[in-house]
C-alpha angles and dihedrals in degrees: 000000000000123000091249091054092051092053092050091049093050092050092049093051091047092053092048094052096039092241100110092132096274123093119228113251114263117224112232114247116254116249115250114266115267117253114252114260122237114248104172145012126210134185120236136182100053121123114266116259114256091225131025094247102041126083124251115266135219129187125247113250095031133098128222130198111221134183144189133235122204124210121209136205092251091062096257128125132203139180112255118234111253091229093058098057136062123224127201142160131217092235117029090187089067097040136340141182134249102188104312094334115106115209115198115209111172144355115289148098124272144157121233120210132196122193129195113175108301094348128088136177130190140188131194113234139183125209113213126201121283097234121108094224127047123202116212120201110181134170136169142167110234110203099165112071095182128086112308131221108249128201092224138038093261102080125163116205101248144352131060124328106208115174122203133167126234112195099169124044118248144100130328112204125194108219101178139342140191109204111168094186114128120235121022098355110201138176129214141189111206127196113225127209118234086265092055095254128138114275108160141333137213125202115229124196117170095205095051115072090203092060102030093095137036129199107221137178121247129238097060142099115240133196127210113216139169131218139182140163088268124038118285105242136158129031113356129179141168140178121202141153129224140171117278 
């Protein structure tokens, strides 16, 4: 084999094996993907509000475990570790935190706050009494006998409009009532939906044992109203008890 043929053979082998004296280019490694950035923080674990425009409520003497959920710029969400956030209340004499456990002490209104780095979230909260039964004693002078303006979609024509919450199911009992409406005066407790719409009503008549009480579910706002053949006007009053 001539010298020229040997050189050609060596070059051909080198090219075939990739060892022709030049290294193949190496692609640079891709940087690791960036971690999603937090965009929002929200509080979880509190009881749902009974109406869309009232705060959640907890009961004095009880404790509640709460949490926080973070939202990120990639659309994902994740629960935040309890050890990485700080919880506080605006009035520690009403309720305070131990870690992420809220302890309610006495009746009142507060705001709870959770902080994680530069993000915070807050919720208004009421603390209701510790007793199992609540006694309502309401009175009012109704001077307008026409259609009233109601705060919610359910809106009877006349009479009082006394809202009260029932958190635990049980019995509502009418103790006494002053309904000055003429012709078949009647009294009702009506369960409202979270949007303030009519859900269900119970007739209450103090002189009739069959209608003196009503068994109602908990977790709803109720409204006490009066009705009669003619508009309910003048001084009205009622006393009733209900579950807390």
